[in-house]
Biopython code that builds the backbone (N, CA, C, O; Angstrom):
import numpy as np
from Bio.PDB.StructureBuilder import StructureBuilder

atoms = [
    (1, "MET", "N", (1.807, -38.514, -16.980)),
    (1, "MET", "CA", (1.343, -37.089, -16.285)),
    (1, "MET", "C", (2.441, -36.592, -15.494)),
    (1, "MET", "O", (3.278, -37.331, -14.975)),
    (2, "ALA", "N", (2.434, -35.425, -15.413)),
    (2, "ALA", "CA", (3.384, -34.753, -14.639)),
    (2, "ALA", "C", (2.871, -34.605, -13.139)),
    (2, "ALA", "O", (1.694, -34.599, -12.780)),
    (3, "ASN", "N", (3.908, -34.498, -12.406)),
    (3, "ASN", "CA", (3.613, -34.449, -10.808)),
    (3, "ASN", "C", (3.764, -32.865, -10.606)),
    (3, "ASN", "O", (4.855, -32.324, -10.786)),
    (4, "HIS", "N", (2.577, -32.115, -10.207)),
    (4, "HIS", "CA", (2.475, -30.901, -10.086)),
    (4, "HIS", "C", (2.693, -30.576, -8.620)),
    (4, "HIS", "O", (2.817, -29.373, -8.393)),
    (5, "LYS", "N", (2.747, -31.196, -7.828)),
    (5, "LYS", "CA", (2.957, -30.967, -6.324)),
    (5, "LYS", "C", (4.266, -30.163, -6.041)),
    (5, "LYS", "O", (4.346, -29.413, -5.068)),
    (6, "LYS", "N", (5.246, -30.339, -6.889)),
    (6, "LYS", "CA", (6.381, -29.609, -6.533)),
    (6, "LYS", "C", (6.224, -28.154, -6.914)),
    (6, "LYS", "O", (6.874, -27.294, -6.319)),
    (7, "THR", "N", (5.446, -27.874, -7.814)),
    (7, "THR", "CA", (5.174, -26.574, -8.134)),
    (7, "THR", "C", (4.006, -25.664, -7.406)),
    (7, "THR", "O", (3.873, -24.457, -7.610)),
    (8, "GLN", "N", (3.264, -26.373, -6.607)),
    (8, "GLN", "CA", (2.283, -25.617, -5.909)),
    (8, "GLN", "C", (2.785, -24.981, -4.766)),
    (8, "GLN", "O", (3.783, -25.308, -4.123)),
    (9, "LYS", "N", (1.954, -23.968, -4.544)),
    (9, "LYS", "CA", (2.485, -23.038, -3.383)),
    (9, "LYS", "C", (2.119, -23.909, -1.911)),
    (9, "LYS", "O", (1.140, -24.644, -1.785)),
    (10, "PRO", "N", (2.979, -23.681, -1.022)),
    (10, "PRO", "CA", (2.627, -24.497, 0.267)),
    (10, "PRO", "C", (1.411, -23.814, 0.932)),
    (10, "PRO", "O", (1.242, -22.595, 0.896)),
    (11, "ARG", "N", (0.591, -24.668, 1.531)),
    (11, "ARG", "CA", (-0.465, -24.142, 2.247)),
    (11, "ARG", "C", (-0.174, -23.305, 3.494)),
    (11, "ARG", "O", (0.929, -23.394, 4.034)),
    (12, "LYS", "N", (-0.966, -22.629, 3.891)),
    (12, "LYS", "CA", (-0.822, -21.666, 5.054)),
    (12, "LYS", "C", (-1.174, -22.724, 6.262)),
    (12, "LYS", "O", (-1.926, -23.686, 6.112)),
    (13, "PRO", "N", (-0.540, -22.405, 7.416)),
    (13, "PRO", "CA", (-0.834, -23.433, 8.606)),
    (13, "PRO", "C", (-2.329, -22.973, 9.058)),
    (13, "PRO", "O", (-2.717, -21.812, 8.927)),
    (14, "GLN", "N", (-2.980, -23.834, 9.509)),
    (14, "GLN", "CA", (-4.400, -23.524, 9.995)),
    (14, "GLN", "C", (-4.363, -23.173, 11.498)),
    (14, "GLN", "O", (-3.598, -23.735, 12.282)),
    (15, "HIS", "N", (-5.083, -22.378, 11.789)),
    (15, "HIS", "CA", (-5.203, -21.902, 13.341)),
    (15, "HIS", "C", (-6.363, -22.478, 13.855)),
    (15, "HIS", "O", (-7.471, -22.038, 13.545)),
    (16, "HIS", "N", (-6.201, -23.501, 14.676)),
    (16, "HIS", "CA", (-7.369, -24.195, 15.165)),
    (16, "HIS", "C", (-7.993, -23.257, 16.243)),
    (16, "HIS", "O", (-7.263, -22.656, 17.032)),
    (17, "LEU", "N", (-9.258, -23.146, 16.266)),
    (17, "LEU", "CA", (-9.803, -22.385, 17.442)),
    (17, "LEU", "C", (-10.418, -23.296, 18.502)),
    (17, "LEU", "O", (-10.951, -24.372, 18.231)),
    (18, "PRO", "N", (-10.305, -22.789, 19.720)),
    (18, "PRO", "CA", (-10.814, -23.530, 20.760)),
    (18, "PRO", "C", (-12.284, -23.601, 20.826)),
    (18, "PRO", "O", (-12.968, -22.713, 20.318)),
    (19, "LYS", "N", (-12.842, -24.692, 21.472)),
    (19, "LYS", "CA", (-14.259, -25.011, 21.617)),
    (19, "LYS", "C", (-14.987, -23.734, 22.226)),
    (19, "LYS", "O", (-14.402, -23.053, 23.068)),
    (20, "VAL", "N", (-16.198, -23.435, 21.817)),
    (20, "VAL", "CA", (-16.938, -22.412, 22.444)),
    (20, "VAL", "C", (-17.275, -22.824, 23.813)),
    (20, "VAL", "O", (-17.539, -23.994, 24.091)),
    (21, "GLY", "N", (-17.266, -21.810, 24.719)),
    (21, "GLY", "CA", (-17.482, -21.928, 26.162)),
    (21, "GLY", "C", (-16.353, -22.507, 27.052)),
    (21, "GLY", "O", (-16.531, -22.694, 28.256)),
    (22, "THR", "N", (-15.282, -22.761, 26.474)),
    (22, "THR", "CA", (-14.289, -23.277, 27.382)),
    (22, "THR", "C", (-13.382, -22.059, 27.820)),
    (22, "THR", "O", (-13.412, -20.986, 27.217)),
    (23, "PRO", "N", (-12.611, -22.291, 28.861)),
    (23, "PRO", "CA", (-11.599, -21.196, 29.422)),
    (23, "PRO", "C", (-10.781, -20.714, 28.284)),
    (23, "PRO", "O", (-10.563, -19.512, 28.132)),
    (24, "GLN", "N", (-10.333, -21.600, 27.501)),
    (24, "GLN", "CA", (-9.302, -21.387, 26.380)),
    (24, "GLN", "C", (-10.019, -20.364, 25.374)),
    (24, "GLN", "O", (-9.386, -19.409, 24.923)),
    (25, "ASN", "N", (-11.332, -20.590, 25.042)),
    (25, "ASN", "CA", (-12.039, -19.824, 24.237)),
    (25, "ASN", "C", (-12.061, -18.444, 24.844)),
    (25, "ASN", "O", (-11.793, -17.502, 24.098)),
    (26, "ASP", "N", (-12.337, -18.221, 26.062)),
    (26, "ASP", "CA", (-12.395, -17.050, 26.711)),
    (26, "ASP", "C", (-11.254, -16.283, 26.739)),
    (26, "ASP", "O", (-11.313, -15.055, 26.683)),
    (27, "ALA", "N", (-10.093, -16.966, 26.832)),
    (27, "ALA", "CA", (-8.725, -16.207, 26.879)),
    (27, "ALA", "C", (-8.337, -15.730, 25.312)),
    (27, "ALA", "O", (-7.696, -14.721, 25.015)),
    (28, "TYR", "N", (-8.855, -16.652, 24.461)),
    (28, "TYR", "CA", (-8.557, -16.295, 23.054)),
    (28, "TYR", "C", (-9.299, -15.006, 22.738)),
    (28, "TYR", "O", (-8.774, -14.021, 22.219)),
    (29, "ARG", "N", (-10.563, -15.111, 23.099)),
    (29, "ARG", "CA", (-11.394, -13.928, 22.667)),
    (29, "ARG", "C", (-10.978, -12.680, 23.401)),
    (29, "ARG", "O", (-11.031, -11.596, 22.820)),
    (30, "LEU", "N", (-10.571, -12.776, 24.635)),
    (30, "LEU", "CA", (-9.939, -11.628, 25.346)),
    (30, "LEU", "C", (-8.703, -11.047, 24.639)),
    (30, "LEU", "O", (-8.572, -9.847, 24.396)),
    (31, "LYS", "N", (-7.833, -11.976, 24.338)),
    (31, "LYS", "CA", (-6.569, -11.670, 23.759)),
    (31, "LYS", "C", (-6.996, -10.889, 22.367)),
    (31, "LYS", "O", (-6.588, -9.744, 22.172)),
    (32, "ARG", "N", (-7.753, -11.498, 21.507)),
    (32, "ARG", "CA", (-8.183, -10.893, 20.208)),
    (32, "ARG", "C", (-8.764, -9.537, 20.396)),
    (32, "ARG", "O", (-8.399, -8.632, 19.647)),
    (33, "SER", "N", (-9.612, -9.327, 21.308)),
    (33, "SER", "CA", (-10.226, -8.111, 21.609)),
    (33, "SER", "C", (-9.292, -6.951, 22.041)),
    (33, "SER", "O", (-9.471, -5.781, 21.701)),
    (34, "ARG", "N", (-8.377, -7.351, 22.748)),
    (34, "ARG", "CA", (-7.237, -6.402, 23.130)),
    (34, "ARG", "C", (-6.308, -6.065, 21.966)),
    (34, "ARG", "O", (-5.767, -4.963, 21.880)),
    (35, "GLU", "N", (-6.132, -7.076, 21.042)),
    (35, "GLU", "CA", (-5.321, -6.674, 20.104)),
    (35, "GLU", "C", (-6.062, -5.841, 18.979)),
    (35, "GLU", "O", (-5.416, -5.072, 18.267)),
    (36, "ASP", "N", (-7.483, -6.013, 18.822)),
    (36, "ASP", "CA", (-8.400, -5.110, 17.986)),
    (36, "ASP", "C", (-8.267, -3.599, 18.520)),
    (36, "ASP", "O", (-8.186, -2.633, 17.762)),
    (37, "ILE", "N", (-8.254, -3.519, 19.964)),
    (37, "ILE", "CA", (-8.423, -2.242, 20.446)),
    (37, "ILE", "C", (-7.021, -1.569, 20.242)),
    (37, "ILE", "O", (-6.989, -0.404, 19.844)),
    (38, "VAL", "N", (-5.888, -2.237, 20.491)),
    (38, "VAL", "CA", (-4.615, -1.687, 20.221)),
    (38, "VAL", "C", (-4.502, -1.205, 18.858)),
    (38, "VAL", "O", (-4.108, -0.053, 18.674)),
    (39, "ASP", "N", (-4.831, -2.025, 17.791)),
    (39, "ASP", "CA", (-4.686, -1.887, 16.480)),
    (39, "ASP", "C", (-5.802, -0.929, 15.850)),
    (39, "ASP", "O", (-5.766, -0.719, 14.638)),
    (40, "PHE", "N", (-6.688, -0.405, 16.561)),
    (40, "PHE", "CA", (-7.876, 0.231, 15.977)),
    (40, "PHE", "C", (-7.242, 1.687, 15.367)),
    (40, "PHE", "O", (-6.645, 2.470, 16.106)),
    (41, "GLY", "N", (-7.422, 1.902, 14.144)),
    (41, "GLY", "CA", (-7.039, 3.049, 13.555)),
    (41, "GLY", "C", (-5.628, 3.228, 13.213)),
    (41, "GLY", "O", (-5.235, 4.267, 12.682)),
    (42, "LEU", "N", (-4.766, 2.147, 13.528)),
    (42, "LEU", "CA", (-3.404, 2.392, 13.304)),
    (42, "LEU", "C", (-3.032, 1.752, 11.940)),
    (42, "LEU", "O", (-3.638, 0.740, 11.587)),
    (43, "MET", "N", (-2.175, 2.230, 11.244)),
    (43, "MET", "CA", (-1.653, 1.635, 10.145)),
    (43, "MET", "C", (-0.595, 0.551, 10.471)),
    (43, "MET", "O", (0.119, 0.726, 11.458)),
    (44, "HIS", "N", (-0.458, -0.473, 9.765)),
    (44, "HIS", "CA", (0.457, -1.507, 10.062)),
    (44, "HIS", "C", (1.766, -1.112, 9.319)),
    (44, "HIS", "O", (1.813, -0.407, 8.310)),
    (45, "PRO", "N", (2.829, -1.676, 9.973)),
    (45, "PRO", "CA", (4.165, -1.363, 9.282)),
    (45, "PRO", "C", (4.323, -1.668, 7.912)),
    (45, "PRO", "O", (3.812, -2.699, 7.475)),
    (46, "GLY", "N", (4.994, -0.873, 7.140)),
    (46, "GLY", "CA", (5.128, -1.211, 5.638)),
    (46, "GLY", "C", (4.267, -0.198, 4.909)),
    (46, "GLY", "O", (4.175, -0.217, 3.682)),
    (47, "ASN", "N", (3.684, 0.617, 5.607)),
    (47, "ASN", "CA", (2.805, 1.625, 4.915)),
    (47, "ASN", "C", (3.362, 3.079, 4.990)),
    (47, "ASN", "O", (2.625, 4.065, 4.996)),
    (48, "GLY", "N", (4.598, 3.129, 5.040)),
    (48, "GLY", "CA", (5.275, 4.406, 5.115)),
    (48, "GLY", "C", (4.845, 5.443, 4.120)),
    (48, "GLY", "O", (4.579, 6.598, 4.453)),
    (49, "LEU", "N", (4.789, 5.024, 2.960)),
    (49, "LEU", "CA", (4.514, 5.952, 1.791)),
    (49, "LEU", "C", (3.250, 6.583, 1.850)),
    (49, "LEU", "O", (3.114, 7.775, 1.577)),
    (50, "LEU", "N", (2.246, 5.788, 2.219)),
    (50, "LEU", "CA", (0.738, 6.220, 2.497)),
    (50, "LEU", "C", (0.877, 7.299, 3.503)),
    (50, "LEU", "O", (0.374, 8.412, 3.346)),
    (51, "THR", "N", (1.585, 6.942, 4.561)),
    (51, "THR", "CA", (1.564, 7.925, 5.830)),
    (51, "THR", "C", (2.172, 9.126, 5.517)),
    (51, "THR", "O", (1.745, 10.156, 6.038)),
    (52, "LYS", "N", (3.244, 9.161, 4.631)),
    (52, "LYS", "CA", (3.969, 10.427, 4.264)),
    (52, "LYS", "C", (2.982, 11.255, 3.289)),
    (52, "LYS", "O", (2.925, 12.484, 3.308)),
    (53, "ILE", "N", (2.254, 10.481, 2.481)),
    (53, "ILE", "CA", (1.360, 11.232, 1.573)),
    (53, "ILE", "C", (0.143, 12.000, 2.393)),
    (53, "ILE", "O", (-0.149, 13.179, 2.196)),
    (54, "LEU", "N", (-0.480, 11.183, 3.290)),
    (54, "LEU", "CA", (-1.552, 11.646, 4.067)),
    (54, "LEU", "C", (-1.004, 12.919, 4.958)),
    (54, "LEU", "O", (-1.645, 13.964, 5.069)),
    (55, "GLY", "N", (0.210, 12.693, 5.546)),
    (55, "GLY", "CA", (0.730, 13.762, 6.356)),
    (55, "GLY", "C", (1.056, 15.002, 5.610)),
    (55, "GLY", "O", (0.868, 16.105, 6.124)),
    (56, "GLY", "N", (1.549, 14.857, 4.389)),
    (56, "GLY", "CA", (1.882, 16.118, 3.530)),
    (56, "GLY", "C", (0.588, 16.725, 3.086)),
    (56, "GLY", "O", (0.609, 17.941, 2.892)),
    (57, "LEU", "N", (-0.582, 16.055, 2.885)),
    (57, "LEU", "CA", (-1.786, 16.547, 2.395)),
    (57, "LEU", "C", (-2.458, 17.358, 3.594)),
    (57, "LEU", "O", (-3.189, 18.330, 3.399)),
    (58, "ALA", "N", (-2.143, 16.872, 4.819)),
    (58, "ALA", "CA", (-2.660, 17.431, 6.008)),
    (58, "ALA", "C", (-2.007, 18.710, 6.260)),
    (58, "ALA", "O", (-2.665, 19.677, 6.645)),
    (59, "VAL", "N", (-0.582, 18.777, 6.039)),
    (59, "VAL", "CA", (0.174, 19.958, 6.308)),
    (59, "VAL", "C", (-0.388, 21.003, 5.243)),
    (59, "VAL", "O", (-0.777, 22.103, 5.634)),
    (60, "ILE", "N", (-0.427, 20.684, 4.008)),
    (60, "ILE", "CA", (-0.898, 21.573, 2.969)),
    (60, "ILE", "C", (-2.143, 22.191, 3.157)),
    (60, "ILE", "O", (-2.350, 23.365, 2.850)),
    (61, "PHE", "N", (-3.081, 21.350, 3.711)),
    (61, "PHE", "CA", (-4.481, 21.775, 4.165)),
    (61, "PHE", "C", (-4.363, 22.714, 5.283)),
    (61, "PHE", "O", (-4.906, 23.814, 5.179)),
    (62, "VAL", "N", (-3.747, 22.420, 6.284)),
    (62, "VAL", "CA", (-3.674, 23.427, 7.439)),
    (62, "VAL", "C", (-3.024, 24.744, 7.123)),
    (62, "VAL", "O", (-3.532, 25.777, 7.560)),
    (63, "LEU", "N", (-1.875, 24.776, 6.353)),
    (63, "LEU", "CA", (-1.346, 25.854, 5.827)),
    (63, "LEU", "C", (-2.329, 26.736, 4.892)),
    (63, "LEU", "O", (-2.370, 27.964, 4.974)),
    (64, "GLY", "N", (-3.044, 26.049, 4.076)),
    (64, "GLY", "CA", (-3.916, 26.742, 3.302)),
    (64, "GLY", "C", (-5.143, 27.422, 4.113)),
    (64, "GLY", "O", (-5.685, 28.484, 3.804)),
    (65, "MET", "N", (-5.457, 26.627, 5.172)),
    (65, "MET", "CA", (-6.386, 27.192, 5.995)),
    (65, "MET", "C", (-5.843, 28.580, 6.753)),
    (65, "MET", "O", (-6.533, 29.594, 6.860)),
    (66, "LEU", "N", (-4.548, 28.445, 7.234)),
    (66, "LEU", "CA", (-4.009, 29.643, 7.868)),
    (66, "LEU", "C", (-3.930, 30.881, 6.904)),
    (66, "LEU", "O", (-4.382, 31.974, 7.245)),
    (67, "VAL", "N", (-3.334, 30.660, 5.681)),
    (67, "VAL", "CA", (-3.263, 31.632, 4.723)),
    (67, "VAL", "C", (-4.613, 32.231, 4.448)),
    (67, "VAL", "O", (-4.715, 33.457, 4.504)),
    (68, "SER", "N", (-5.714, 31.458, 4.141)),
    (68, "SER", "CA", (-6.917, 31.934, 3.920)),
    (68, "SER", "C", (-7.484, 32.737, 5.037)),
    (68, "SER", "O", (-8.163, 33.717, 4.730)),
    (69, "PHE", "N", (-7.307, 32.469, 6.226)),
    (69, "PHE", "CA", (-7.730, 33.091, 7.391)),
    (69, "PHE", "C", (-6.944, 34.479, 7.681)),
    (69, "PHE", "O", (-7.463, 35.448, 8.236)),
    (70, "ILE", "N", (-5.704, 34.422, 7.248)),
    (70, "ILE", "CA", (-5.003, 35.806, 7.331)),
    (70, "ILE", "C", (-5.520, 36.816, 6.230)),
    (70, "ILE", "O", (-5.626, 38.029, 6.412)),
    (71, "PHE", "N", (-5.820, 36.163, 5.094)),
    (71, "PHE", "CA", (-6.193, 37.077, 4.117)),
    (71, "PHE", "C", (-7.666, 37.499, 4.190)),
    (71, "PHE", "O", (-8.064, 38.441, 3.504)),
    (72, "LEU", "N", (-8.444, 36.850, 4.970)),
    (72, "LEU", "CA", (-9.947, 37.089, 5.237)),
    (72, "LEU", "C", (-9.975, 38.107, 6.321)),
    (72, "LEU", "O", (-10.909, 38.909, 6.342)),
    (73, "THR", "N", (-9.049, 38.149, 7.213)),
    (73, "THR", "CA", (-9.283, 39.055, 8.219)),
    (73, "THR", "C", (-8.475, 40.327, 8.142)),
    (73, "THR", "O", (-8.615, 41.200, 8.999)),
]
sb = StructureBuilder()
sb.init_structure("model")
sb.init_model(0)
sb.init_chain("A")
sb.init_seg("    ")
for serial, (resi, resn, name, xyz) in enumerate(atoms, 1):
    if name == "N":
        sb.init_residue(resn, " ", resi, " ")
    sb.init_atom(name, np.array(xyz, "f"), 0.0, 1.0, " ", f" {name:<3s}", serial, name[0])
structure = sb.get_structure()
């Protein structure tokens, strides 16, 4: 039999959570909630192409609205 442990992917490290009701748990939850508030609605780095595409579409939409407003008045 072949030993397949050499070809397996390494496991991700496990993040052990503190016990519920402890000060460590309160600090962990506060930190996570602050991270969630800061990251709310923001794209993470590495999504530059998607940001450029959405920005281009927004500019085209705004220009189209301005041109149509000018022609309708």
